[in-house]
MOPAC internal coordinates of N, CA, C and O (Angstrom, degrees):
PM7 1SCF
backbone

  N    0.0000 0     0.00 0     0.00 0    0    0    0
  C    1.4415 1     0.00 0     0.00 0    1    0    0
  C    1.5283 1   108.67 1     0.00 0    2    1    0
  O    1.2310 1   120.63 1   -36.84 1    3    2    1
  N    1.3103 1   116.41 1   143.16 1    3    2    1
  C    1.4589 1   122.43 1   179.21 1    5    3    2
  C    1.5190 1   108.02 1  -112.12 1    6    5    3
  O    1.2310 1   120.92 1   -58.16 1    7    6    5
  N    1.3274 1   115.84 1   121.84 1    7    6    5
  C    1.4607 1   120.19 1   178.33 1    9    7    6
  C    1.5102 1   108.80 1   -92.99 1   10    9    7
  O    1.2310 1   120.54 1   -49.14 1   11   10    9
  N    1.3307 1   116.58 1   130.86 1   11   10    9
  C    1.4548 1   121.42 1  -177.91 1   13   11   10
  C    1.5193 1   110.88 1  -117.14 1   14   13   11
  O    1.2310 1   121.24 1   -33.61 1   15   14   13
  N    1.3153 1   115.24 1   146.39 1   15   14   13
  C    1.4529 1   121.11 1   173.40 1   17   15   14
  C    1.5281 1   107.91 1   -78.93 1   18   17   15
  O    1.2310 1   119.90 1   -21.17 1   19   18   17
  N    1.3305 1   117.80 1   158.83 1   19   18   17
  C    1.4642 1   119.24 1   177.57 1   21   19   18
  C    1.5313 1   110.44 1   -55.30 1   22   21   19
  O    1.2310 1   120.91 1   -47.17 1   23   22   21
  N    1.3189 1   115.87 1   132.83 1   23   22   21
  C    1.4546 1   120.92 1   178.48 1   25   23   22
  C    1.5189 1   115.08 1    88.23 1   26   25   23
  O    1.2310 1   119.56 1   170.81 1   27   26   25
  N    1.3491 1   118.45 1    -9.19 1   27   26   25
  C    1.4708 1   120.94 1   178.59 1   29   27   26
  C    1.5186 1   110.10 1   -83.08 1   30   29   27
  O    1.2310 1   120.74 1   -32.17 1   31   30   29
  N    1.3118 1   116.19 1   147.83 1   31   30   29
  C    1.4602 1   120.28 1   173.62 1   33   31   30
  C    1.5207 1   108.91 1  -130.04 1   34   33   31
  O    1.2310 1   121.05 1   -29.72 1   35   34   33
  N    1.3238 1   115.59 1   150.28 1   35   34   33
  C    1.4545 1   121.88 1  -177.66 1   37   35   34
  C    1.5214 1   109.35 1   -81.98 1   38   37   35
  O    1.2310 1   120.92 1   -42.03 1   39   38   37
  N    1.3192 1   115.85 1   137.97 1   39   38   37
  C    1.4634 1   122.88 1   172.44 1   41   39   38
  C    1.5191 1   106.08 1  -120.47 1   42   41   39
  O    1.2310 1   120.25 1   -12.62 1   43   42   41
  N    1.3188 1   117.12 1   167.38 1   43   42   41
  C    1.4525 1   120.95 1  -173.02 1   45   43   42
  C    1.5189 1   110.76 1  -121.86 1   46   45   43
  O    1.2310 1   120.64 1   -41.58 1   47   46   45
  N    1.3187 1   116.37 1   138.42 1   47   46   45
  C    1.4544 1   122.96 1   173.21 1   49   47   46
  C    1.5284 1   106.35 1  -101.46 1   50   49   47
  O    1.2310 1   120.64 1   -63.28 1   51   50   49
  N    1.3345 1   116.38 1   116.72 1   51   50   49
  C    1.4593 1   122.59 1  -177.26 1   53   51   50
  C    1.5197 1   111.08 1  -101.84 1   54   53   51
  O    1.2310 1   121.00 1   -23.56 1   55   54   53
  N    1.3196 1   115.70 1   156.44 1   55   54   53
  C    1.4548 1   120.83 1   169.98 1   57   55   54
  C    1.5197 1   106.90 1   -75.35 1   58   57   55
  O    1.2310 1   119.93 1   -65.54 1   59   58   57
  N    1.3482 1   117.74 1   114.46 1   59   58   57
  C    1.4635 1   119.60 1  -177.38 1   61   59   58
  C    1.5212 1   111.53 1   -74.49 1   62   61   59
  O    1.2310 1   121.26 1   -15.42 1   63   62   61
  N    1.3264 1   115.20 1   164.58 1   63   62   61
  C    1.4595 1   119.83 1   173.46 1   65   63   62
  C    1.5181 1   108.08 1   -67.42 1   66   65   63
  O    1.2310 1   120.51 1   -44.61 1   67   66   65
  N    1.3021 1   116.63 1   135.39 1   67   66   65
  C    1.4642 1   121.35 1  -178.71 1   69   67   66
  C    1.5284 1   107.64 1   -97.02 1   70   69   67
  O    1.2310 1   120.62 1   -68.79 1   71   70   69
  N    1.3253 1   116.43 1   111.21 1   71   70   69
  C    1.4613 1   120.87 1  -176.93 1   73   71   70
  C    1.5222 1   111.05 1   -92.79 1   74   73   71
  O    1.2310 1   121.39 1  -108.23 1   75   74   73
  N    1.3243 1   114.95 1    71.77 1   75   74   73
  C    1.4641 1   121.27 1   176.56 1   77   75   74
  C    1.5196 1   105.82 1  -121.01 1   78   77   75
  O    1.2310 1   119.95 1   -65.76 1   79   78   77
  N    1.3269 1   117.70 1   114.24 1   79   78   77
  C    1.4624 1   121.83 1  -175.02 1   81   79   78
  C    1.5203 1   113.24 1   -55.70 1   82   81   79
  O    1.2310 1   120.07 1   141.53 1   83   82   81
  N    1.3092 1   117.47 1   -38.47 1   83   82   81
  C    1.4663 1   120.86 1  -175.75 1   85   83   82
  C    1.5306 1   112.75 1   -77.54 1   86   85   83
  O    1.2310 1   119.90 1   173.07 1   87   86   85
  N    1.3341 1   117.79 1    -6.93 1   87   86   85
  C    1.4626 1   121.05 1  -177.12 1   89   87   86
  C    1.5219 1   110.22 1   -82.99 1   90   89   87
  O    1.2310 1   120.27 1   -55.87 1   91   90   89
  N    1.3000 1   117.08 1   124.13 1   91   90   89
  C    1.4567 1   123.00 1   176.57 1   93   91   90
  C    1.5295 1   108.41 1   -65.61 1   94   93   91
  O    1.2310 1   119.41 1   -48.28 1   95   94   93
  N    1.3561 1   118.72 1   131.72 1   95   94   93
  C    1.4717 1   120.66 1  -179.29 1   97   95   94
  C    1.5221 1   113.69 1   -58.32 1   98   97   95
  O    1.2310 1   120.41 1   155.28 1   99   98   97
  N    1.3351 1   116.82 1   -24.72 1   99   98   97
  C    1.4656 1   120.85 1  -179.61 1  101   99   98
  C    1.5216 1   112.90 1   -96.74 1  102  101   99
  O    1.2310 1   120.47 1  -173.57 1  103  102  101
  N    1.3240 1   116.71 1     6.43 1  103  102  101
  C    1.4632 1   119.29 1  -177.38 1  105  103  102
  C    1.5219 1   110.51 1   -68.14 1  106  105  103
  O    1.2310 1   121.37 1   -27.51 1  107  106  105
  N    1.2931 1   114.98 1   152.49 1  107  106  105
  C    1.4554 1   120.95 1  -179.37 1  109  107  106
  C    1.5186 1   110.76 1   -89.46 1  110  109  107
  O    1.2310 1   121.28 1   -43.07 1  111  110  109
  N    1.3086 1   115.16 1   136.93 1  111  110  109
  C    1.4646 1   121.88 1   174.54 1  113  111  110
  C    1.5168 1   106.44 1  -117.38 1  114  113  111
  O    1.2310 1   120.83 1   -28.86 1  115  114  113
  N    1.3231 1   116.01 1   151.14 1  115  114  113
  C    1.4653 1   118.61 1   176.31 1  117  115  114
  C    1.5162 1   109.15 1  -143.16 1  118  117  115
  O    1.2310 1   121.38 1   -28.17 1  119  118  117
  N    1.3327 1   114.97 1   151.83 1  119  118  117
  C    1.4652 1   120.60 1   177.59 1  121  119  118
  C    1.5188 1   108.11 1   -69.28 1  122  121  119
  O    1.2310 1   121.09 1   -57.55 1  123  122  121
  N    1.3107 1   115.51 1   122.45 1  123  122  121
  C    1.4543 1   120.65 1   179.28 1  125  123  122
  C    1.5246 1   109.84 1   -87.27 1  126  125  123
  O    1.2310 1   120.79 1   125.17 1  127  126  125
  N    1.3429 1   116.10 1   -54.83 1  127  126  125
  C    1.4654 1   120.32 1  -178.65 1  129  127  126
  C    1.5342 1   109.51 1  -158.27 1  130  129  127
  O    1.2310 1   121.20 1   -36.91 1  131  130  129
  N    1.3213 1   115.31 1   143.09 1  131  130  129
  C    1.4618 1   121.43 1   173.06 1  133  131  130
  C    1.5271 1   108.32 1   -85.80 1  134  133  131
  O    1.2310 1   120.22 1   -47.26 1  135  134  133
  N    1.3115 1   117.19 1   132.74 1  135  134  133
  C    1.4589 1   122.10 1   177.97 1  137  135  134
  C    1.5207 1   111.33 1   -87.87 1  138  137  135
  O    1.2310 1   120.41 1   162.77 1  139  138  137
  N    1.3251 1   116.83 1   -17.23 1  139  138  137
  C    1.4676 1   122.63 1  -179.74 1  141  139  138
  C    1.5162 1   109.88 1  -126.14 1  142  141  139
  O    1.2310 1   121.33 1   -30.57 1  143  142  141
  N    1.3062 1   115.07 1   149.43 1  143  142  141
  C    1.4652 1   121.52 1   176.47 1  145  143  142
  C    1.5266 1   109.23 1  -101.87 1  146  145  143
  O    1.2310 1   120.64 1   -19.64 1  147  146  145
  N    1.3220 1   116.39 1   160.36 1  147  146  145
  C    1.4585 1   120.37 1   176.88 1  149  147  146
  C    1.5241 1   109.32 1   -58.09 1  150  149  147
  O    1.2310 1   120.55 1   -46.06 1  151  150  149
  N    1.3324 1   116.56 1   133.94 1  151  150  149
  C    1.4549 1   122.49 1  -178.64 1  153  151  150
  C    1.5208 1   113.48 1    93.52 1  154  153  151
  O    1.2310 1   120.28 1   168.47 1  155  154  153
  N    1.3316 1   117.08 1   -11.53 1  155  154  153
  C    1.4658 1   121.23 1   179.85 1  157  155  154
  C    1.5168 1   111.28 1   -83.66 1  158  157  155
  O    1.2310 1   121.33 1   -34.06 1  159  158  157
  N    1.3218 1   115.06 1   145.94 1  159  158  157
  C    1.4527 1   122.38 1   178.46 1  161  159  158
  C    1.5305 1   109.53 1   -89.21 1  162  161  159
  O    1.2310 1   120.54 1   -30.17 1  163  162  161
  N    1.3352 1   116.57 1   149.83 1  163  162  161
  C    1.4561 1   121.37 1   175.26 1  165  163  162
  C    1.5237 1   109.16 1  -139.67 1  166  165  163
  O    1.2310 1   120.79 1   -19.75 1  167  166  165
  N    1.3205 1   116.10 1   160.25 1  167  166  165
  C    1.4600 1   121.71 1   179.28 1  169  167  166
  C    1.5260 1   109.57 1  -104.28 1  170  169  167
  O    1.2310 1   121.05 1   -15.40 1  171  170  169
  N    1.3205 1   115.59 1   164.60 1  171  170  169
  C    1.4583 1   120.78 1   178.55 1  173  171  170
  C    1.5262 1   109.71 1   -58.80 1  174  173  171
  O    1.2310 1   120.74 1   -45.46 1  175  174  173
  N    1.3266 1   116.20 1   134.54 1  175  174  173
  C    1.4634 1   125.32 1   178.46 1  177  175  174
  C    1.5331 1   113.90 1    73.28 1  178  177  175
  O    1.2310 1   119.73 1  -176.35 1  179  178  177
  N    1.3250 1   118.12 1     3.65 1  179  178  177
  C    1.4710 1   121.07 1   175.93 1  181  179  178
  C    1.5268 1   108.94 1   -77.14 1  182  181  179
  O    1.2310 1   119.23 1   -42.45 1  183  182  181
  N    1.3339 1   119.07 1   137.55 1  183  182  181
  C    1.4633 1   119.86 1   176.44 1  185  183  182
  C    1.5343 1   111.36 1   -62.63 1  186  185  183
  O    1.2310 1   121.17 1   -49.66 1  187  186  185
  N    1.3320 1   115.36 1   130.34 1  187  186  185
  C    1.4591 1   121.59 1   178.97 1  189  187  186
  C    1.5320 1   109.72 1  -103.11 1  190  189  187
  O    1.2310 1   120.61 1   146.66 1  191  190  189
  N    1.3346 1   116.45 1   -33.34 1  191  190  189
  C    1.4548 1   121.17 1   175.58 1  193  191  190
  C    1.5233 1   108.79 1  -155.10 1  194  193  191
  O    1.2310 1   121.42 1   -13.97 1  195  194  193
  N    1.3215 1   114.88 1   166.03 1  195  194  193
  C    1.4667 1   121.86 1   179.11 1  197  195  194
  C    1.5121 1   108.20 1  -120.22 1  198  197  195
  O    1.2310 1   121.39 1   -42.63 1  199  198  197
  N    1.3366 1   114.94 1   137.37 1  199  198  197
  C    1.4568 1   122.15 1  -178.42 1  201  199  198
  C    1.5231 1   108.23 1  -118.43 1  202  201  199
  O    1.2310 1   121.08 1   -43.89 1  203  202  201
  N    1.3286 1   115.55 1   136.11 1  203  202  201
  C    1.4513 1   120.83 1   178.56 1  205  203  202
  C    1.5259 1   109.60 1   -95.17 1  206  205  203
  O    1.2310 1   120.74 1   -47.25 1  207  206  205
  N    1.3368 1   116.20 1   132.75 1  207  206  205
  C    1.4546 1   122.32 1   176.05 1  209  207  206
  C    1.5216 1   107.63 1  -121.45 1  210  209  207
  O    1.2310 1   120.47 1    -2.99 1  211  210  209
  N    1.3240 1   116.70 1   177.01 1  211  210  209
  C    1.4707 1   119.45 1   177.58 1  213  211  210
  C    1.5267 1   111.35 1   -68.39 1  214  213  211
  O    1.2310 1   120.01 1   160.90 1  215  214  213
  N    1.3177 1   117.59 1   -19.10 1  215  214  213
  C    1.4637 1   122.57 1  -179.73 1  217  215  214
  C    1.5306 1   111.56 1   -89.02 1  218  217  215
  O    1.2310 1   120.53 1   146.23 1  219  218  217
  N    1.3339 1   116.60 1   -33.77 1  219  218  217
  C    1.4539 1   120.83 1  -177.76 1  221  219  218
  C    1.5220 1   110.72 1   162.81 1  222  221  219
  O    1.2310 1   120.99 1    18.40 1  223  222  221
  N    1.3074 1   115.71 1  -161.60 1  223  222  221
  C    1.4645 1   122.27 1  -177.39 1  225  223  222
  C    1.5222 1   109.30 1  -100.74 1  226  225  223
  O    1.2310 1   120.77 1   -45.73 1  227  226  225
  N    1.3348 1   116.14 1   134.27 1  227  226  225
  C    1.4570 1   120.58 1   175.90 1  229  227  226
  C    1.5225 1   109.33 1  -121.61 1  230  229  227
  O    1.2310 1   121.15 1   -30.87 1  231  230  229
  N    1.3196 1   115.41 1   149.13 1  231  230  229
  C    1.4629 1   121.49 1   177.17 1  233  231  230
  C    1.5193 1   108.92 1   -93.47 1  234  233  231
  O    1.2310 1   120.40 1   -46.20 1  235  234  233
  N    1.3250 1   116.83 1   133.80 1  235  234  233
  C    1.4610 1   121.70 1   171.78 1  237  235  234
  C    1.5211 1   105.51 1   -95.03 1  238  237  235
  O    1.2310 1   121.10 1   -65.56 1  239  238  237
  N    1.3343 1   115.51 1   114.44 1  239  238  237
  C    1.4594 1   121.38 1  -174.42 1  241  239  238
  C    1.5169 1   111.36 1   -94.11 1  242  241  239
  O    1.2310 1   120.97 1   -28.84 1  243  242  241
  N    1.3123 1   115.74 1   151.16 1  243  242  241
  C    1.4585 1   121.95 1   179.52 1  245  243  242
  C    1.5255 1   110.16 1   -68.54 1  246  245  243
  O    1.2310 1   120.12 1   -46.43 1  247  246  245
  N    1.3337 1   117.38 1   133.57 1  247  246  245
  C    1.4611 1   120.20 1   178.65 1  249  247  246
  C    1.5265 1   112.94 1   -72.73 1  250  249  247
  O    1.2310 1   120.59 1   160.76 1  251  250  249
  N    1.3231 1   116.48 1   -19.24 1  251  250  249
  C    1.4597 1   123.20 1   178.74 1  253  251  250
  C    1.5244 1   107.48 1  -163.93 1  254  253  251
  O    1.2310 1   120.13 1    -8.29 1  255  254  253
  N    1.3207 1   117.35 1   171.71 1  255  254  253
  C    1.4643 1   121.06 1   176.02 1  257  255  254
  C    1.5241 1   109.03 1   -65.93 1  258  257  255
  O    1.2310 1   120.53 1   -32.87 1  259  258  257
  N    1.3211 1   116.58 1   147.13 1  259  258  257
  C    1.4516 1   119.19 1   179.64 1  261  259  258
  C    1.5096 1   112.83 1  -175.70 1  262  261  259
  O    1.2310 1   121.96 1     5.70 1  263  262  261
  N    1.3230 1   113.86 1  -174.30 1  263  262  261
  C    1.4609 1   122.63 1   177.17 1  265  263  262
  C    1.5255 1   106.85 1  -124.11 1  266  265  263
  O    1.2310 1   120.51 1   -55.22 1  267  266  265
  N    1.3181 1   116.64 1   124.78 1  267  266  265
  C    1.4623 1   121.42 1   179.12 1  269  267  266
  C    1.5252 1   108.64 1   -70.18 1  270  269  267
  O    1.2310 1   120.66 1   -62.02 1  271  270  269
  N    1.3186 1   116.34 1   117.98 1  271  270  269
  C    1.4623 1   120.47 1  -176.61 1  273  271  270
  C    1.5261 1   113.25 1   -99.47 1  274  273  271
  O    1.2310 1   120.21 1   140.43 1  275  274  273
  N    1.3364 1   117.20 1   -39.57 1  275  274  273
  C    1.4647 1   119.26 1  -175.82 1  277  275  274
  C    1.5210 1   109.84 1  -155.16 1  278  277  275
  O    1.2310 1   120.50 1   -57.37 1  279  278  277
  N    1.3339 1   116.66 1   122.63 1  279  278  277
  C    1.4607 1   122.06 1   173.76 1  281  279  278
  C    1.5285 1   107.38 1   -81.82 1  282  281  279
  O    1.2310 1   120.70 1   -45.93 1  283  282  281
  N    1.3236 1   116.27 1   134.07 1  283  282  281
  C    1.4614 1   120.20 1   179.77 1  285  283  282
  C    1.5196 1   112.96 1  -104.45 1  286  285  283
  O    1.2310 1   120.42 1   168.55 1  287  286  285
  N    1.3234 1   116.81 1   -11.45 1  287  286  285
  C    1.4704 1   121.19 1   176.62 1  289  287  286
  C    1.5270 1   108.43 1  -128.77 1  290  289  287
  O    1.2310 1   121.15 1   -38.45 1  291  290  289
  N    1.3070 1   115.40 1   141.55 1  291  290  289
  C    1.4663 1   121.11 1   179.96 1  293  291  290
  C    1.5154 1   110.15 1   -94.10 1  294  293  291
  O    1.2310 1   121.07 1   -19.07 1  295  294  293
  N    1.3165 1   115.55 1   160.93 1  295  294  293
  C    1.4581 1   120.99 1   175.25 1  297  295  294
  C    1.5243 1   108.69 1   -58.47 1  298  297  295
  O    1.2310 1   121.00 1   -44.65 1  299  298  297
  N    1.3359 1   115.70 1   135.35 1  299  298  297
  C    1.4590 1   121.65 1  -178.85 1  301  299  298
  C    1.5208 1   113.93 1    94.18 1  302  301  299
  O    1.2310 1   119.84 1   166.36 1  303  302  301
  N    1.3440 1   117.91 1   -13.64 1  303  302  301
  C    1.4640 1   120.70 1  -178.59 1  305  303  302
  C    1.5225 1   111.18 1   -79.26 1  306  305  303
  O    1.2310 1   119.91 1   -34.94 1  307  306  305
  N    1.3328 1   117.78 1   145.06 1  307  306  305
  C    1.4591 1   120.39 1   175.33 1  309  307  306
  C    1.5259 1   110.82 1   -73.48 1  310  309  307
  O    1.2310 1   120.88 1   -29.33 1  311  310  309
  N    1.3368 1   115.93 1   150.67 1  311  310  309
  C    1.4690 1   121.94 1   177.86 1  313  311  310
  C    1.5192 1   109.29 1  -136.44 1  314  313  311
  O    1.2310 1   121.49 1   -21.03 1  315  314  313
  N    1.3336 1   114.76 1   158.97 1  315  314  313
  C    1.4539 1   122.10 1   178.67 1  317  315  314
  C    1.5215 1   109.21 1  -127.23 1  318  317  315
  O    1.2310 1   120.69 1   -23.26 1  319  318  317
  N    1.3236 1   116.28 1   156.74 1  319  318  317
  C    1.4622 1   121.44 1   176.04 1  321  319  318
  C    1.5219 1   108.83 1   -56.61 1  322  321  319
  O    1.2310 1   120.33 1   -46.47 1  323  322  321
  N    1.3284 1   116.97 1   133.53 1  323  322  321
  C    1.4590 1   122.49 1   179.00 1  325  323  322
  C    1.5166 1   114.81 1    88.51 1  326  325  323
  O    1.2310 1   120.11 1   171.04 1  327  326  325
  N    1.3179 1   117.40 1    -8.96 1  327  326  325
  C    1.4654 1   121.26 1  -179.99 1  329  327  326
  C    1.5242 1   109.86 1   -70.07 1  330  329  327
  O    1.2310 1   120.78 1   -40.50 1  331  330  329
  N    1.3369 1   116.12 1   139.50 1  331  330  329
  C    1.4645 1   120.40 1   175.08 1  333  331  330
  C    1.5191 1   108.02 1   -76.04 1  334  333  331
  O    1.2310 1   120.89 1   -54.32 1  335  334  333
  N    1.3356 1   115.90 1   125.68 1  335  334  333
  C    1.4606 1   121.93 1  -177.01 1  337  335  334
  C    1.5119 1   113.18 1   -99.18 1  338  337  335
  O    1.2310 1   120.63 1   148.16 1  339  338  337
  N    1.3517 1   116.39 1   -31.84 1  339  338  337
  C    1.4626 1   120.15 1  -175.15 1  341  339  338
  C    1.5211 1   109.95 1  -163.33 1  342  341  339
  O    1.2310 1   121.63 1   -17.25 1  343  342  341
  N    1.3330 1   114.49 1   162.75 1  343  342  341
  C    1.4692 1   121.98 1   170.31 1  345  343  342
  C    1.5166 1   107.44 1  -103.73 1  346  345  343
  O    1.2310 1   120.17 1   -36.96 1  347  346  345
  N    1.3360 1   117.27 1   143.04 1  347  346  345
  C    1.4511 1   120.81 1   172.59 1  349  347  346
  C    1.5150 1   109.65 1  -143.05 1  350  349  347
  O    1.2310 1   120.85 1   -16.21 1  351  350  349
  N    1.3069 1   115.97 1   163.79 1  351  350  349
  C    1.4578 1   122.25 1   175.63 1  353  351  350
  C    1.5148 1   108.15 1  -125.08 1  354  353  351
  O    1.2310 1   120.85 1   -17.89 1  355  354  353
  N    1.3273 1   115.97 1   162.11 1  355  354  353
  C    1.4500 1   120.45 1   175.68 1  357  355  354
  C    1.5234 1   108.80 1   -72.67 1  358  357  355
  O    1.2310 1   120.26 1   -31.98 1  359  358  357
  N    1.3334 1   117.10 1   148.02 1  359  358  357
  C    1.4709 1   118.28 1   176.10 1  361  359  358
  C    1.5209 1   109.58 1   -66.81 1  362  361  359
  O    1.2310 1   120.20 1   -30.26 1  363  362  361
  N    1.3011 1   117.22 1   149.74 1  363  362  361
  C    1.4797 1   121.24 1  -179.64 1  365  363  362
  C    1.5108 1   109.70 1   -64.13 1  366  365  363
  O    1.2310 1   121.55 1   -34.82 1  367  366  365
  N    1.3192 1   114.64 1   145.18 1  367  366  365
  C    1.4502 1   119.90 1   177.78 1  369  367  366
  C    1.5160 1   113.64 1    86.57 1  370  369  367
  O    1.2310 1   120.81 1  -175.83 1  371  370  369
  N    1.3436 1   116.06 1     4.17 1  371  370  369
  C    1.4657 1   119.33 1   179.60 1  373  371  370
  C    1.5042 1   109.89 1   -99.24 1  374  373  371
  O    1.2310 1   120.10 1   180.00 1  375  374  373

């Protein structure tokens, strides 16, 4: 469950499309490590988690500044392009 302050709304962090030519479209990706913990603030373009692919490790960057509210995938879990990875909210005062 995600607890929100009055006026806050939930936003979603998605697994972006990985534009690596050598990567097979059907290849498996998995969450390697989260760079942020629930409740932690992040800035736009800051890595929030790292995903392992058959080619190497990629950083999933924040689409905007926010606060990580709820991780939906654990380290070691497989992920797919477009999958929701976490919920976040905008930082207060923004």
